[in-house]
N, C-alpha and C positions, 0 to 999 in steps of 0.2 A: 708794422714794423715790430718784429719778434722782441727786440731788446726793450721796448716800452711796455713790454708785459712784466718786467722786472720790478718789484715793488720799488717806488720812489727813484725810478731810472733817472738820471741826468747825464747828458753828453756834454763834455767840457772840451771845447776845441777838437782838433784832429787826433790827439794821442791820449785822451783820458775819458774814462766813463765811470759813474759811480751808481751804486744802488744799493737795495736791501738784499738779503739773502736770496740768491738765485737757486731754483731748482737745478736738477741735473740736465735736464732738456734745456733750460734757459743757459747753463753754462756752455752747452753745445752752440747756441746762438751767439755767445759771447765769443768764442772760438771763430765760428763762421763769419762773424763781423771784423775779423782781422785783429783782435786783441791777442797780445803776446804773453800778458803778464796778469796774474791775479793776485791781488793783495787782499787778505781777510783780516779786518780789523776786530771781528767778533770773537766771541769766546767758542770753544768747542763744547758747547751745551747741546745735547739732543733736542731740546726744544726749539733751537733757533737754526741748527745746522745740518749739513749733510755729513753722514757718518765717514765718508771717503772722498771728501773734497779735494784734498791734496793729490790723491791718485787719479782721481777723475779728471782734473785739470792736467795732470801730467799725461795722462792717455790722449788727452785732446791736443797735445803739443805746445801746451802753454806752460810758462814757469809759475810756480806758486810760492807766495811769502805769507807766513801767518805771524800778525804781530797782535797777540791778545790783548785788547785794552779793556780794563775793568770799568764798565759804564759810570759806576759810582765812584771810581777813583783812578781817573786817567792820569798818566805821569809824563813830565817832560820828556822821560827816556823812551817812551813809546814813540813820541813824536820825533825825536832825533833818529829812532830807527826807521821810522817811515820816511824822513827825508832822504836818509842814506840809500834806502832801497829805490825811491824815486830818482835819486841822482844816478844809480847804477843802471837805470833804465830809461834815461831821459829822452832817447831816440826812439823807444818802443811804444806800442799801444798798450795802455795800462787799464785793467778795470779793478776798482777799488770797491770793496763792500763789507758791510757788517749786517746786523739784522734788520735794521731799518733806515739806513743811510743817514743816522744822526751823527754817530762818532765820525764817520766818514765825511760828513759836510763840514765838521769842525776842523778836521785834519787838513782837508783839502783847502778850506778857506784860509787856515794858518799858512799853507804851503804856498796857495796863491800869493799871500801878501808878502810872505818873507822871501820867496824864491822867484817868484813869477811876475813881480812888480804890480800886482793887484793894489788898488787903493783900499786902505782900511774900509771905507763904506762897502764897496764891493764884497770884500771878505765878510763883512758883518752880515750882508744881505744873503750871501750864499749859506752862511752857517745857520741862518734862521729860516731856510726854504721849507724845512718840513717840521721844525720843532722850535721851541724857545728854550735856548740852553739856561740851566739853574746856575746857582751859584758856584758850584764845583767846577762846571765847564767855563764858566767867566774867568774863574781864577787860573785855570789851566791855559786858556787863551793868553792871559797876562803874562803867566809864567814863560809860556813859549816865545811870545814877543820879546820877552826881555833877554832871551838867550842870544849868544853870539849870531850873528847873521850868518855866519858859515856853517852854523850847527853841528855839522859832522863830528 
């Protein structure tokens, strides 16, 4: 399975996949697997990202959204933007990534809990799949959970 070669790849149901930063050839695999939307929560830092990801994703026929989340300072507004993008693509297959699937695991866990009906225990387990969130991320999760359920 080529998608399994993406660092920390996780498939969540039929319409969502997550992972670390894919290579250009791995993005082709994402498109071939039927994903229609790519959301990048990473920063545009040459150490971690492709220089032309938005163009490459577009050339592959997928829609691209970039929500840059500063790892040391995630904001509830970042999560609000994420929820809005996810809501606008609720019936499409979405691939979400960052550098290592740490930011993404937190965002998807919170989204799952607040929008998909996941139990808090399932959300917490998902968030901790690849890393142990520090106090910054624990507080971020607390803040997001306290937002209005409609978020938008």
